C-alpha positions as CSV (number, residue, x, y, z in Angstrom):
1,R,-0.1,-0.1,-0.1
2,R,0.9,4.0,-0.5
3,F,0.9,6.1,2.1
4,G,0.7,9.5,0.8
5,K,1.9,12.3,2.9
6,G,0.6,13.1,6.0
7,T,-0.4,9.6,6.5
8,D,0.5,8.5,10.4
9,M,1.8,6.0,10.8
10,R,1.5,5.4,14.6
11,K,-1.7,2.6,13.1
12,F,-0.5,-0.4,13.6
13,I,-2.4,-3.6,11.5
14,E,-2.8,-6.6,13.5
15,I,-3.4,-9.4,11.8
16,K,-3.3,-13.0,13.3
17,L,-2.2,-16.5,11.6
18,N,-3.3,-19.8,12.5
19,L,-1.1,-21.6,11.1
20,F,-1.8,-25.4,12.8
21,D,-5.4,-26.3,12.7
22,V,-6.2,-28.8,9.9
23,T,-8.5,-29.8,8.6
24,V,-8.7,-32.5,5.1
25,D,-10.8,-31.8,2.0
26,A,-12.1,-34.4,-0.3
27,G,-9.6,-33.8,-2.6
28,G,-6.8,-35.1,-0.3
29,V,-6.1,-31.3,0.9
30,N,-4.9,-30.0,3.8
31,R,-6.5,-26.5,5.1
32,S,-6.1,-23.9,7.6
33,N,-8.4,-21.1,7.6
34,G,-8.2,-21.3,3.9
35,Y,-4.7,-22.3,3.7
36,V,-3.1,-24.7,2.1
37,V,-1.2,-26.4,4.7
38,N,-0.1,-30.1,2.8
39,G,-1.5,-32.1,-0.2
40,Y,-0.2,-35.8,-1.0
41,G,1.7,-37.2,-3.7
42,N,5.1,-35.1,-3.1
43,T,7.2,-38.2,-4.6
44,E,9.6,-36.4,-7.2
45,E,13.0,-36.2,-5.8
46,T,13.9,-32.8,-7.4
47,S,15.7,-30.1,-6.5
48,G,13.5,-27.3,-4.8
49,N,13.5,-23.2,-4.2
50,D,14.3,-22.9,-0.7
51,F,16.1,-26.1,1.2
52,T,19.4,-25.8,-0.2
53,P,22.1,-29.0,0.7
54,E,24.2,-26.8,3.7
55,K,20.9,-26.5,5.3
56,A,19.7,-30.1,5.2
57,V,23.1,-31.6,6.8
58,F,22.3,-29.1,9.6
59,Y,18.4,-30.6,10.3
60,N,20.1,-34.1,9.7
61,R,22.2,-33.8,12.5
62,V,19.6,-31.8,14.4
63,F,17.5,-35.0,13.9
64,L,19.7,-37.8,14.7
65,K,21.7,-36.1,17.8
66,N,17.7,-35.7,19.4
67,H,16.4,-39.5,17.8
68,Q,19.4,-41.5,19.7
69,E,18.6,-40.3,23.0
70,K,15.7,-41.7,22.4
71,L,17.0,-45.3,22.6
72,V,17.3,-46.7,25.6
73,H,15.9,-50.3,25.3
74,A,17.8,-50.7,21.9
75,Q,21.2,-50.3,23.8
76,F,21.7,-53.4,25.2
77,G,21.1,-55.6,22.4
78,K,23.3,-57.3,19.1
79,R,22.5,-55.0,16.7
80,E,22.7,-57.0,12.7
81,T,22.3,-55.4,9.5
82,F,20.2,-58.1,7.2
83,P,20.5,-58.1,3.0
84,K,17.5,-56.8,1.0
85,H,15.6,-58.9,-0.8
86,N,15.0,-61.7,1.4
87,G,11.5,-61.0,3.3
88,G,10.0,-59.0,6.1
89,I,10.7,-62.0,9.4
90,V,13.9,-62.4,10.1
91,N,15.5,-66.3,11.8
92,I,17.4,-66.9,14.1
93,R,18.6,-70.0,15.0
94,G,20.4,-71.5,18.1
95,L,22.6,-74.4,18.9
96,T,21.7,-74.9,22.6
97,P,24.6,-75.5,25.0
98,Y,26.2,-78.7,25.5
99,P,26.0,-79.9,29.0
100,T,29.2,-80.1,31.0
101,A,31.5,-83.6,30.4
102,T,32.3,-84.5,34.1
103,T,32.4,-88.3,33.6
104,P,35.9,-89.3,33.3
105,L,37.0,-91.5,29.8
106,T,36.9,-95.7,30.1
107,E,40.8,-96.3,29.0
108,G,39.9,-97.6,25.2
109,V,35.9,-96.4,25.3
110,T,34.3,-93.9,23.2
111,P,32.2,-91.9,25.3
112,P,27.9,-91.0,24.2
113,G,28.4,-87.7,21.1
114,N,26.7,-84.4,22.3
115,Q,22.7,-84.3,21.0
116,M,22.7,-81.2,19.2
117,N,19.5,-79.0,19.0
118,F,18.8,-76.3,17.3
119,Y,16.9,-73.4,18.2
120,Y,14.6,-71.2,16.1
121,I,13.1,-67.3,16.8
122,E,11.6,-65.6,13.5
123,I,11.8,-61.4,14.2
124,P,9.6,-59.6,12.0
125,V,10.8,-56.3,11.0
126,N,8.4,-53.8,10.0
127,Q,8.6,-50.1,8.7
128,Y,7.8,-47.3,10.2
129,G,7.2,-43.0,10.1
130,A,5.6,-40.1,9.5
131,Y,5.9,-36.3,8.2
132,T,5.5,-32.8,8.8
133,P,4.1,-30.5,6.0
134,V,4.7,-27.1,6.2
135,T,3.6,-24.2,4.6
136,D,6.4,-21.5,1.6
137,F,4.0,-19.0,4.4
138,A,4.5,-20.6,7.5
139,Q,8.6,-20.8,6.8
140,F,8.2,-17.3,5.7
141,A,5.5,-15.4,8.4
142,S,6.8,-17.5,12.1
143,R,8.5,-15.8,13.6
144,D,11.2,-19.3,14.7
145,D,12.7,-21.1,12.1
146,I,10.1,-23.9,12.7
147,L,11.8,-26.7,10.6
148,V,14.5,-26.4,13.3
149,H,11.1,-27.2,15.3
150,D,9.8,-29.4,13.7
151,A,12.7,-31.5,13.4
152,E,13.6,-32.2,16.9
153,E,9.8,-32.9,17.9
154,L,9.9,-35.7,14.7
155,A,13.6,-37.0,16.4
156,S,11.2,-37.2,19.8
157,Q,8.8,-38.8,17.7
158,S,10.7,-41.6,16.4
159,G,12.8,-42.3,19.4
160,R,9.6,-42.1,20.9
161,T,8.6,-44.4,18.5
162,L,11.5,-47.4,18.8
163,E,11.6,-47.4,22.0
164,E,7.6,-48.0,22.7
165,I,8.1,-50.9,20.4
166,D,11.3,-52.3,22.2
167,A,9.9,-52.6,25.0
168,A,6.5,-53.9,24.5
169,A,9.0,-56.7,22.8
170,L,11.5,-57.3,25.7
171,N,8.1,-57.8,28.0
172,T,7.2,-60.2,26.1
173,G,9.9,-62.4,28.3
174,T,8.8,-66.0,30.4
175,S,11.3,-65.1,33.2
176,V,9.5,-63.2,35.3
177,I,10.0,-62.2,39.2
178,Y,7.7,-60.2,41.6
179,A,8.6,-58.0,44.3
180,P,7.1,-59.8,47.3
181,A,5.1,-56.9,49.6
182,V,7.0,-56.3,52.4
183,A,4.8,-54.5,55.8
184,S,6.5,-52.2,57.5
185,D,8.3,-54.6,60.7
186,G,10.1,-56.2,57.9
187,T,7.7,-59.5,57.5
188,E,7.4,-60.3,53.5
189,T,5.1,-62.1,51.6
190,E,5.4,-64.5,49.2
191,V,4.1,-62.6,45.7
192,T,3.5,-65.3,42.3
193,T,1.8,-63.3,40.5
194,R,1.1,-59.7,38.6
195,K,-2.1,-59.7,40.6
196,G,-0.8,-60.4,44.0
197,I,1.8,-57.5,44.0
198,T,0.3,-54.8,46.6
199,K,1.4,-51.5,48.3
200,L,3.9,-53.2,49.6
201,S,5.3,-55.7,46.9
202,T,8.1,-52.0,45.8
203,L,12.2,-53.2,44.1
204,T,14.1,-53.9,46.7
205,V,18.0,-54.5,46.4
206,D,17.7,-57.9,48.2
207,V,14.9,-57.9,44.4
208,L,17.2,-57.3,42.2
209,Y,20.2,-59.9,43.9
210,R,17.2,-62.1,43.2
211,G,17.0,-61.6,39.9
212,L,21.1,-61.0,39.4
213,N,21.1,-64.9,40.9
214,Y,19.0,-66.1,38.3
215,L,20.8,-64.8,35.6
216,E,24.3,-66.0,37.4
217,M,22.3,-69.4,37.9
218,Q,21.5,-69.0,33.7
219,N,25.5,-68.4,32.8
220,A,25.0,-65.3,31.9
221,E,27.1,-63.1,30.6
222,P,27.4,-59.0,31.8
223,I,26.8,-56.5,29.8
224,G,30.8,-55.7,30.1
225,D,31.9,-55.1,34.4
226,S,28.2,-55.5,35.1
227,F,24.6,-56.2,33.9
228,V,22.0,-53.7,33.4
229,A,18.8,-53.0,34.5
230,I,15.9,-50.8,33.0
231,I,13.3,-48.9,34.7
232,H,10.4,-46.9,35.0
233,P,11.3,-43.0,36.5
234,N,8.5,-44.2,39.5
235,V,11.0,-47.3,40.8
236,K,13.5,-44.9,39.7
237,Y,12.4,-42.5,43.0
238,D,12.0,-46.3,45.6
239,L,15.1,-47.2,44.3
240,M,17.5,-43.9,44.8
241,R,16.9,-44.0,48.5
242,S,18.5,-47.5,48.8
243,K,21.6,-46.7,51.4
244,D,23.4,-48.5,49.2
245,F,23.0,-47.1,46.0
246,I,25.9,-45.5,43.6
247,E,24.8,-41.5,41.6
248,V,26.0,-41.8,38.8
249,T,28.3,-38.9,39.5
250,K,30.2,-40.2,41.1
251,Y,31.6,-42.8,38.9
252,S,35.1,-42.8,38.8
253,A,36.1,-40.4,35.0
254,T,36.9,-43.1,33.3
255,E,33.9,-44.8,33.7
256,R,31.1,-45.8,30.3
257,I,28.2,-44.3,30.5
258,F,24.9,-46.0,29.4
259,K,22.0,-43.9,27.9
260,G,20.0,-43.0,30.1
261,E,22.0,-44.2,32.7
262,I,21.2,-42.9,36.5
263,G,23.8,-45.0,39.0
264,M,24.5,-48.3,39.8
265,I,24.0,-50.8,42.9
266,G,26.5,-54.3,43.3
267,N,26.8,-55.3,40.0
268,I,24.4,-54.3,38.1
269,R,23.4,-51.1,36.1
270,F,20.7,-48.9,36.2
271,V,19.1,-46.8,33.5
272,K,15.4,-45.1,33.0
273,S,13.4,-45.0,30.7
274,N,9.9,-43.1,30.6
275,M,8.6,-46.5,27.7
276,S,9.5,-48.5,30.9
277,C,6.3,-50.7,30.5
278,V,3.6,-50.7,32.9
279,F,0.9,-52.8,33.4
280,K,-1.9,-50.4,34.2
281,K,-3.8,-52.0,37.5
282,A,-2.8,-55.2,37.0
283,G,-1.7,-54.9,40.5
284,A,-4.6,-56.3,43.7
285,E,-6.9,-53.9,44.5
286,G,-6.3,-52.4,40.5
287,I,-2.9,-50.3,41.7
288,D,-0.3,-50.3,38.6
289,V,3.1,-52.7,38.2
290,Y,6.2,-51.5,36.9
291,S,8.8,-53.2,35.2
292,T,12.1,-53.7,35.9
293,L,14.3,-55.5,32.3
294,L,17.1,-57.2,33.8
295,L,19.9,-57.8,31.4
296,G,23.1,-60.1,30.7
297,K,24.8,-60.0,27.4
298,E,23.4,-60.1,24.1
299,A,19.7,-61.6,25.3
300,Y,18.2,-60.0,22.9
301,E,18.4,-59.3,19.3
302,V,17.8,-55.5,17.0
303,L,17.3,-55.6,13.0
304,E,17.0,-53.1,10.5
305,I,17.4,-53.7,6.8
306,E,20.4,-53.0,4.8
307,G,19.8,-49.8,3.4
308,E,16.8,-48.5,4.8
309,G,18.1,-47.7,8.6
310,M,16.6,-44.5,10.7
311,K,16.8,-41.9,7.5
312,T,15.2,-38.5,7.1
313,I,13.1,-37.7,4.1
314,I,13.1,-33.6,3.0
315,K,10.7,-32.5,0.8
316,P,11.5,-28.6,0.0
317,L,9.1,-26.5,-1.7
318,G,9.8,-26.6,-5.6
319,S,9.3,-30.7,-5.2
320,G,5.4,-31.5,-5.6
321,G,5.5,-31.0,-9.8
322,A,2.2,-30.9,-10.6
323,T,0.8,-31.5,-7.6
324,D,2.2,-28.6,-6.3
325,P,2.5,-25.9,-9.2
326,L,2.8,-23.2,-6.7
327,D,5.4,-24.6,-4.6
328,Q,3.7,-23.8,-1.5
329,R,4.4,-27.1,0.2
330,A,7.3,-28.6,1.7
331,T,7.4,-32.4,4.1
332,Q,10.2,-32.9,6.6
333,G,9.6,-36.8,8.0
334,W,11.7,-39.9,9.2
335,K,11.2,-43.6,8.2
336,C,13.4,-46.5,9.0
337,T,13.3,-50.5,9.1
338,H,12.8,-51.2,12.5
339,G,13.0,-55.6,14.1
340,I,13.5,-56.6,17.8
341,G,13.3,-59.9,19.4
342,I,14.4,-61.5,22.3
343,I,17.0,-64.7,21.7
344,A,18.0,-65.6,24.9
345,Q,15.6,-65.8,27.8
346,T,18.0,-66.8,30.7
347,C,19.4,-63.7,30.3
348,M,16.9,-61.8,31.2
349,V,14.3,-61.7,33.6
350,R,11.4,-59.4,34.3
351,I,10.6,-58.4,38.2
352,E,7.4,-56.7,38.5
353,S,6.4,-54.7,41.0
354,A,4.6,-51.9,42.4
355,S,6.0,-48.0,43.0
356,K,5.1,-45.5,45.6
357,L,5.1,-42.6,44.0
358,S,2.3,-44.2,41.6
359,T,0.0,-43.9,45.2
360,T,1.2,-40.3,46.2
361,K,-1.0,-37.5,45.2
362,I,0.6,-34.8,43.3
363,T,-1.9,-31.6,43.7
364,A,-0.6,-29.4,40.5
């Protein structure tokens, strides 16, 4: 607009933008207050007019950093990549360990041979992904670099997605210990089912050592120099009050720190995950039951298809061809192949317990 001589420039026009309330019309185009914010069909790998290679590298780094911070469960598994064109299910075959041979040989007599017993485990590998549509108008009207913020949120989404999938898969293990109910006077009542977990069945050092004893009796090997327990934040509350707990900040400077690690007790190191499994209202009187996974070396396997691991996919403005004639739409997202499965039931045990924190009423 042109302003004539004497125009009062102190007058301002206020423009309110609503960029993210989205509806979808019959043509598959998402709209917000009349503005198009996404349309599908952008599949052409053409260069855009608003997204330089330098920006793409920067956003990818932002994504990977935030994505990897969420992956607590996957870090202790055996990682494998298998070739393309081999289906979507991986069949893992292993040999059951031979028993010890403690009987002395008799001179001239051939002893019985070992019996080979193979086990077979199938792990499906699936594809996961999500994306965010962003308009040209949103990019140049926003006060912030919304693509950076979106990359951070996409990374969080992808990390939480895989973490939730991994936690669910690992909680199908067959080895389980139920925390006993311990009264204030020290009286202990054994619990044999999830439904029997009461408010007094919290995670204790004694229960943890029972789990550790189980793994050692099954000849499970530690991960490095210790076994590892993945715990929920509410269970962390019960654990950190123990006099035996050593916080991670008090480790020696040479210790390798796991992702999410908070401390250790004896030969068990603890990592926290918000995605640790919670069996809602599954205990006595409808209380929540929490899973703590105590792990030895190579208890499970994490899989991906070669060349199809986690990747970011950016469709810049101008890449939509005839489906986006005015270069109004861009998208960025993530996609990956991922599979996880337990391969050694005797190398992990699930400890189920209550938590005092989950029964505490918090007033905002």
